[in-house]
C-alpha beads as a LAMMPS data file, in Angstrom:
LAMMPS data file: protein, C-alpha beads

232 atoms
231 bonds

1 atom types
1 bond types

-500.0 500.0 xlo xhi
-500.0 500.0 ylo yhi
-500.0 500.0 zlo zhi

Masses

1 110.0

Atoms # bond

1 1 1 9.798 -7.686 13.347
2 1 1 7.495 -6.138 16.144
3 1 1 10.396 -5.187 18.577
4 1 1 11.382 -3.180 14.482
5 1 1 7.752 -1.245 14.788
6 1 1 8.295 -0.413 18.171
7 1 1 11.440 1.837 18.141
8 1 1 10.254 3.115 13.865
9 1 1 7.030 3.739 15.525
10 1 1 8.831 6.076 18.699
11 1 1 11.191 8.133 16.167
12 1 1 8.141 8.695 13.826
13 1 1 5.777 9.598 16.231
14 1 1 7.837 11.953 18.907
15 1 1 8.343 14.536 16.251
16 1 1 5.713 17.373 14.622
17 1 1 5.285 16.405 10.951
18 1 1 6.307 20.267 11.022
19 1 1 10.171 19.468 12.444
20 1 1 10.593 16.244 11.060
21 1 1 14.179 15.229 8.902
22 1 1 13.926 13.821 5.560
23 1 1 16.942 10.343 5.341
24 1 1 17.949 8.644 2.472
25 1 1 19.819 5.323 2.662
26 1 1 21.131 2.664 0.662
27 1 1 20.188 -1.362 0.940
28 1 1 20.563 -2.532 4.276
29 1 1 21.150 0.938 5.927
30 1 1 17.119 1.186 4.960
31 1 1 14.207 1.375 6.909
32 1 1 11.700 1.482 4.020
33 1 1 12.184 0.691 0.888
34 1 1 9.257 0.053 -1.742
35 1 1 8.909 -3.382 -2.697
36 1 1 6.483 -4.375 -5.736
37 1 1 5.131 -7.396 -6.092
38 1 1 5.275 -9.259 -10.083
39 1 1 2.898 -12.077 -10.914
40 1 1 2.768 -14.108 -13.832
41 1 1 -1.061 -13.227 -14.543
42 1 1 -2.454 -10.081 -15.475
43 1 1 -0.893 -6.834 -15.727
44 1 1 1.102 -6.118 -12.118
45 1 1 4.034 -3.211 -14.147
46 1 1 0.884 -0.383 -13.753
47 1 1 1.441 2.879 -12.529
48 1 1 5.245 3.655 -13.330
49 1 1 5.736 6.786 -11.579
50 1 1 3.601 6.372 -7.982
51 1 1 6.705 4.313 -6.626
52 1 1 8.809 7.392 -6.039
53 1 1 6.323 9.961 -5.250
54 1 1 5.646 7.631 -2.477
55 1 1 8.935 7.521 -1.424
56 1 1 9.654 11.253 -2.079
57 1 1 6.551 11.958 0.360
58 1 1 8.366 9.892 3.060
59 1 1 11.195 11.576 2.607
60 1 1 9.667 15.213 2.840
61 1 1 7.351 14.585 6.142
62 1 1 8.618 11.088 8.106
63 1 1 12.019 10.235 10.077
64 1 1 12.089 6.791 7.934
65 1 1 15.982 6.449 6.049
66 1 1 14.397 5.462 2.522
67 1 1 16.034 3.663 -0.164
68 1 1 15.133 5.243 -3.257
69 1 1 15.237 2.420 -4.738
70 1 1 12.017 0.449 -6.124
71 1 1 12.383 -2.801 -5.915
72 1 1 9.986 -5.154 -7.974
73 1 1 9.758 -8.690 -6.447
74 1 1 8.943 -11.761 -7.795
75 1 1 5.839 -12.966 -5.351
76 1 1 6.660 -16.700 -6.110
77 1 1 10.329 -15.430 -5.050
78 1 1 10.866 -16.088 -1.350
79 1 1 13.080 -12.665 -0.806
80 1 1 9.254 -11.027 -0.879
81 1 1 9.228 -12.267 2.430
82 1 1 12.168 -10.212 3.708
83 1 1 10.188 -6.714 2.187
84 1 1 8.496 -4.405 5.420
85 1 1 6.420 -2.976 3.158
86 1 1 5.351 -4.268 -0.496
87 1 1 2.681 -3.748 -3.175
88 1 1 0.599 -5.108 -5.856
89 1 1 -1.942 -3.218 -8.027
90 1 1 -3.002 -4.725 -11.447
91 1 1 -6.296 -4.159 -14.192
92 1 1 -6.797 -8.265 -15.587
93 1 1 -7.049 -11.703 -13.724
94 1 1 -4.389 -11.926 -11.179
95 1 1 -4.545 -15.769 -10.436
96 1 1 -1.701 -16.659 -8.240
97 1 1 0.437 -20.061 -8.705
98 1 1 1.243 -22.387 -6.459
99 1 1 4.767 -20.134 -4.919
100 1 1 2.751 -17.496 -5.676
101 1 1 0.040 -18.678 -3.062
102 1 1 1.986 -19.745 -0.368
103 1 1 4.371 -17.065 -0.609
104 1 1 1.781 -14.200 -0.356
105 1 1 -0.265 -16.711 2.698
106 1 1 2.624 -17.216 5.062
107 1 1 3.813 -13.614 4.641
108 1 1 0.949 -11.769 5.247
109 1 1 0.470 -14.416 8.118
110 1 1 4.401 -13.971 9.376
111 1 1 3.594 -9.871 9.867
112 1 1 3.434 -8.561 6.351
113 1 1 1.803 -5.788 4.899
114 1 1 0.210 -5.601 1.480
115 1 1 -1.397 -2.695 0.123
116 1 1 -3.577 -4.312 -2.537
117 1 1 -4.727 -1.330 -5.561
118 1 1 -7.319 -2.316 -7.850
119 1 1 -6.377 -0.067 -11.261
120 1 1 -9.952 -0.499 -12.507
121 1 1 -11.777 1.117 -9.765
122 1 1 -14.203 -1.826 -10.183
123 1 1 -15.389 -2.991 -7.554
124 1 1 -17.157 -6.031 -9.860
125 1 1 -14.022 -6.102 -12.297
126 1 1 -12.139 -8.569 -13.362
127 1 1 -8.978 -7.687 -11.059
128 1 1 -11.293 -7.250 -7.827
129 1 1 -13.888 -9.973 -8.572
130 1 1 -10.519 -12.685 -8.936
131 1 1 -8.257 -10.831 -6.358
132 1 1 -11.365 -10.596 -3.755
133 1 1 -12.216 -14.645 -4.652
134 1 1 -8.114 -15.690 -3.596
135 1 1 -8.397 -13.427 -0.501
136 1 1 -11.439 -15.825 0.232
137 1 1 -9.784 -19.260 -0.700
138 1 1 -6.701 -18.082 1.950
139 1 1 -8.391 -16.317 5.105
140 1 1 -11.748 -17.497 4.622
141 1 1 -15.286 -15.916 3.680
142 1 1 -14.751 -13.198 6.038
143 1 1 -11.690 -12.512 6.080
144 1 1 -11.766 -9.366 3.395
145 1 1 -14.052 -6.490 5.572
146 1 1 -14.635 -2.977 5.065
147 1 1 -12.904 -1.087 8.069
148 1 1 -14.495 2.114 9.584
149 1 1 -13.572 5.130 8.822
150 1 1 -12.377 5.964 12.256
151 1 1 -9.246 3.506 11.531
152 1 1 -5.664 3.931 13.056
153 1 1 -4.171 4.120 9.905
154 1 1 -6.323 7.568 9.003
155 1 1 -4.236 9.443 11.853
156 1 1 -1.546 7.292 11.371
157 1 1 0.148 10.470 10.843
158 1 1 -1.638 12.669 8.548
159 1 1 -6.079 12.906 9.732
160 1 1 -8.239 11.572 7.327
161 1 1 -11.970 11.302 8.346
162 1 1 -11.570 8.780 5.776
163 1 1 -10.749 7.042 2.063
164 1 1 -9.562 10.547 0.604
165 1 1 -10.843 10.635 -3.011
166 1 1 -9.283 10.187 -6.471
167 1 1 -9.497 11.794 -10.192
168 1 1 -10.059 8.204 -11.326
169 1 1 -13.484 6.977 -9.514
170 1 1 -16.053 9.846 -11.492
171 1 1 -14.249 10.243 -14.671
172 1 1 -16.653 7.118 -16.303
173 1 1 -14.336 4.057 -16.596
174 1 1 -15.109 1.857 -13.951
175 1 1 -17.917 2.083 -12.056
176 1 1 -18.500 5.857 -11.485
177 1 1 -19.106 5.415 -8.349
178 1 1 -17.003 6.725 -5.257
179 1 1 -16.248 4.021 -2.376
180 1 1 -16.693 5.382 0.773
181 1 1 -14.612 2.406 2.289
182 1 1 -11.309 0.584 2.168
183 1 1 -10.574 -3.135 2.914
184 1 1 -8.656 -4.898 4.784
185 1 1 -8.145 -8.586 6.586
186 1 1 -6.877 -8.126 9.576
187 1 1 -4.003 -10.499 11.339
188 1 1 -4.122 -10.432 15.111
189 1 1 -5.612 -6.909 15.283
190 1 1 -3.668 -5.236 13.045
191 1 1 -4.349 -4.681 9.045
192 1 1 -2.095 -7.325 6.544
193 1 1 -3.875 -6.804 3.497
194 1 1 -5.348 -3.484 2.823
195 1 1 -6.904 -3.360 -0.659
196 1 1 -8.829 -0.257 -2.555
197 1 1 -10.459 -0.831 -5.439
198 1 1 -9.732 3.725 -5.738
199 1 1 -7.142 3.184 -7.788
200 1 1 -4.674 4.789 -5.727
201 1 1 -1.772 3.340 -7.828
202 1 1 -2.716 6.038 -10.529
203 1 1 -4.093 8.707 -8.321
204 1 1 -0.440 9.056 -7.258
205 1 1 1.547 8.130 -11.166
206 1 1 2.767 11.305 -11.465
207 1 1 5.933 12.940 -11.831
208 1 1 6.628 14.604 -7.954
209 1 1 8.358 17.531 -8.913
210 1 1 5.032 18.090 -10.323
211 1 1 3.664 18.262 -6.925
212 1 1 4.357 22.073 -6.502
213 1 1 1.722 23.166 -9.155
214 1 1 -0.966 21.340 -6.871
215 1 1 -3.142 22.261 -4.048
216 1 1 -2.750 20.008 -2.342
217 1 1 -0.502 17.123 -2.066
218 1 1 -2.151 13.756 -2.809
219 1 1 0.590 11.655 -1.586
220 1 1 -0.310 12.666 2.383
221 1 1 -2.039 9.242 2.274
222 1 1 0.774 6.851 1.066
223 1 1 2.813 8.109 4.359
224 1 1 -0.724 7.265 6.803
225 1 1 -0.186 3.705 4.929
226 1 1 3.644 2.893 4.956
227 1 1 3.941 4.143 9.039
228 1 1 0.808 1.870 9.751
229 1 1 2.478 -0.581 7.754
230 1 1 5.896 0.217 9.693
231 1 1 4.589 0.141 13.421
232 1 1 0.683 -0.951 14.344

Bonds

1 1 1 2
2 1 2 3
3 1 3 4
4 1 4 5
5 1 5 6
6 1 6 7
7 1 7 8
8 1 8 9
9 1 9 10
10 1 10 11
11 1 11 12
12 1 12 13
13 1 13 14
14 1 14 15
15 1 15 16
16 1 16 17
17 1 17 18
18 1 18 19
19 1 19 20
20 1 20 21
21 1 21 22
22 1 22 23
23 1 23 24
24 1 24 25
25 1 25 26
26 1 26 27
27 1 27 28
28 1 28 29
29 1 29 30
30 1 30 31
31 1 31 32
32 1 32 33
33 1 33 34
34 1 34 35
35 1 35 36
36 1 36 37
37 1 37 38
38 1 38 39
39 1 39 40
40 1 40 41
41 1 41 42
42 1 42 43
43 1 43 44
44 1 44 45
45 1 45 46
46 1 46 47
47 1 47 48
48 1 48 49
49 1 49 50
50 1 50 51
51 1 51 52
52 1 52 53
53 1 53 54
54 1 54 55
55 1 55 56
56 1 56 57
57 1 57 58
58 1 58 59
59 1 59 60
60 1 60 61
61 1 61 62
62 1 62 63
63 1 63 64
64 1 64 65
65 1 65 66
66 1 66 67
67 1 67 68
68 1 68 69
69 1 69 70
70 1 70 71
71 1 71 72
72 1 72 73
73 1 73 74
74 1 74 75
75 1 75 76
76 1 76 77
77 1 77 78
78 1 78 79
79 1 79 80
80 1 80 81
81 1 81 82
82 1 82 83
83 1 83 84
84 1 84 85
85 1 85 86
86 1 86 87
87 1 87 88
88 1 88 89
89 1 89 90
90 1 90 91
91 1 91 92
92 1 92 93
93 1 93 94
94 1 94 95
95 1 95 96
96 1 96 97
97 1 97 98
98 1 98 99
99 1 99 100
100 1 100 101
101 1 101 102
102 1 102 103
103 1 103 104
104 1 104 105
105 1 105 106
106 1 106 107
107 1 107 108
108 1 108 109
109 1 109 110
110 1 110 111
111 1 111 112
112 1 112 113
113 1 113 114
114 1 114 115
115 1 115 116
116 1 116 117
117 1 117 118
118 1 118 119
119 1 119 120
120 1 120 121
121 1 121 122
122 1 122 123
123 1 123 124
124 1 124 125
125 1 125 126
126 1 126 127
127 1 127 128
128 1 128 129
129 1 129 130
130 1 130 131
131 1 131 132
132 1 132 133
133 1 133 134
134 1 134 135
135 1 135 136
136 1 136 137
137 1 137 138
138 1 138 139
139 1 139 140
140 1 140 141
141 1 141 142
142 1 142 143
143 1 143 144
144 1 144 145
145 1 145 146
146 1 146 147
147 1 147 148
148 1 148 149
149 1 149 150
150 1 150 151
151 1 151 152
152 1 152 153
153 1 153 154
154 1 154 155
155 1 155 156
156 1 156 157
157 1 157 158
158 1 158 159
159 1 159 160
160 1 160 161
161 1 161 162
162 1 162 163
163 1 163 164
164 1 164 165
165 1 165 166
166 1 166 167
167 1 167 168
168 1 168 169
169 1 169 170
170 1 170 171
171 1 171 172
172 1 172 173
173 1 173 174
174 1 174 175
175 1 175 176
176 1 176 177
177 1 177 178
178 1 178 179
179 1 179 180
180 1 180 181
181 1 181 182
182 1 182 183
183 1 183 184
184 1 184 185
185 1 185 186
186 1 186 187
187 1 187 188
188 1 188 189
189 1 189 190
190 1 190 191
191 1 191 192
192 1 192 193
193 1 193 194
194 1 194 195
195 1 195 196
196 1 196 197
197 1 197 198
198 1 198 199
199 1 199 200
200 1 200 201
201 1 201 202
202 1 202 203
203 1 203 204
204 1 204 205
205 1 205 206
206 1 206 207
207 1 207 208
208 1 208 209
209 1 209 210
210 1 210 211
211 1 211 212
212 1 212 213
213 1 213 214
214 1 214 215
215 1 215 216
216 1 216 217
217 1 217 218
218 1 218 219
219 1 219 220
220 1 220 221
221 1 221 222
222 1 222 223
223 1 223 224
224 1 224 225
225 1 225 226
226 1 226 227
227 1 227 228
228 1 228 229
229 1 229 230
230 1 230 231
231 1 231 232
C-alpha cells in the first residue's frame, strides 16, 4: 500500500492543479473508488448525492483514475479491507457488532483511511457520543484527538488554513457552534481515521452540475481529504 501511495503522490503532485487532466476508469483499472460503509445500527445511508459530487471534483482537479460508481460495502464484510478510502456517516446511534469492530480496527491499523462524518454536526449528539466512545474502546482514550489547523491535510492539494466552515453549523440544528478543528486517529504519524462534526456530507449533498451557480466549489476540501488518504 505504501509503494502505491508513493507512486500516486508523484503523479498527483508533479503538475499544478490547472494542468491536471481528468481520468475515468472502471474496476481494477481505477486508482480510486468511493466506498461507503454500511453498518447494522443507526442510519448509514445519508447525504446520497455527496459521493458523486466528490468523484466529480476528483475528475475535475486531479489525475486520479476514478471509478464513478459508488460502492456500498458492509463494514462486517472483509471486502472492505481492500478499499483505498472508506466513508462512514450517520445521525443516530453507531454501535459496531463484533465483525464490524474487528474489520474497522484491522483496516485502520493496516494502512487504511476512514473519513467519518457526523451528520448531526453536534458534539454531544448520539452519533458523536457513540462513535467517540467506540474509538476510545478500540484505540485508547487519547487516540482520537484534535489535529492542528496547519496539518498537512490542509495543504495536500489545495491550501486551507483549517477546516472550511459549512452552512450546516449555524442553522439552528445541532449545537449551533462552528467547529474550529477536526479530530483524527493517527497511526505511525499518518491520519487513519478523520472525524468531522461539521457535516460535510450534507454540505456536499447536491447535484454536482449545480456548482456553476456557486461562488466557490465547496468540494475542494474533499479533494484534499482523498489526496491525503491516497498519498500520505
